[in-house]
C-alpha positions, 0 to 999 in steps of 0.5 A, spaced: 619 504 425 623 508 430 621 509 438 618 515 437 613 513 432 611 507 436 610 511 442 606 516 438 601 510 435 601 507 442 599 514 445 594 515 440 591 508 441 591 510 449 587 516 447 582 512 443 581 507 448 580 512 454 575 516 449 571 510 448 571 508 455 569 515 457 563 515 452 561 508 455 561 511 462 557 517 460 551 512 457 551 508 463 551 514 467 545 517 463 541 511 464 543 510 471 541 517 473 534 516 469 533 509 473 535 513 480 531 518 479 525 514 477 526 510 484 527 516 488 520 518 485 517 512 486 520 512 493 517 519 495 510 517 492 510 511 496 512 514 502 507 520 502 501 515 500 503 511 507 504 517 511 497 520 509 494 513 510 497 513 517 495 520 518 488 519 516 487 512 520 490 515 526 485 521 526 479 517 524 481 512 530 482 518 535 475 521 532 472 514 533 475 514 540 472 521 542 465 519 539 465 513 543 467 516 550 462 521 550 457 519 555 451 521 551 453 515 546 453 510 551 447 512 554 444 512 547 447 505 546 444 502 553 437 505 551 437 502 544 440 495 545 437 491 550 440 486 554 439 479 552 434 477 558 430 483 555 429 481 548 422 479 547 421 471 545 418 474 538 425 476 536 428 470 538 423 466 534 425 471 528 432 469 529 431 462 529 427 462 523 432 466 519 437 461 520 432 455 518 430 460 512 437 460 510 438 453 510 432 451 506 434 456 501 441 452 500 437 446 500 433 449 494 439 451 490 442 444 491 435 441 488 436 445 482 
């Protein structure tokens, strides 16, 4: 075997190795591209959901604050909710009965 034939075989083997390497890189690139694309879509969906939730919460909080800051609401709340000392004794008795009623119902459940 001459030097020219040896060199020809080595260059052919090198070409086959480089071709196989190029095919492997292409397959990895395609799979990687799909994964990168999927991750980018997931990240953009997550970011858009977070942004929309944040915007809606901020808008809701702002509207509630505006609503509560209106003088009509505070006047209504002052009239609708009496102070502790203005409560009737019947209301206090009803609250006490609810507490004991809840305790009794738990005791009945334990007996069964």
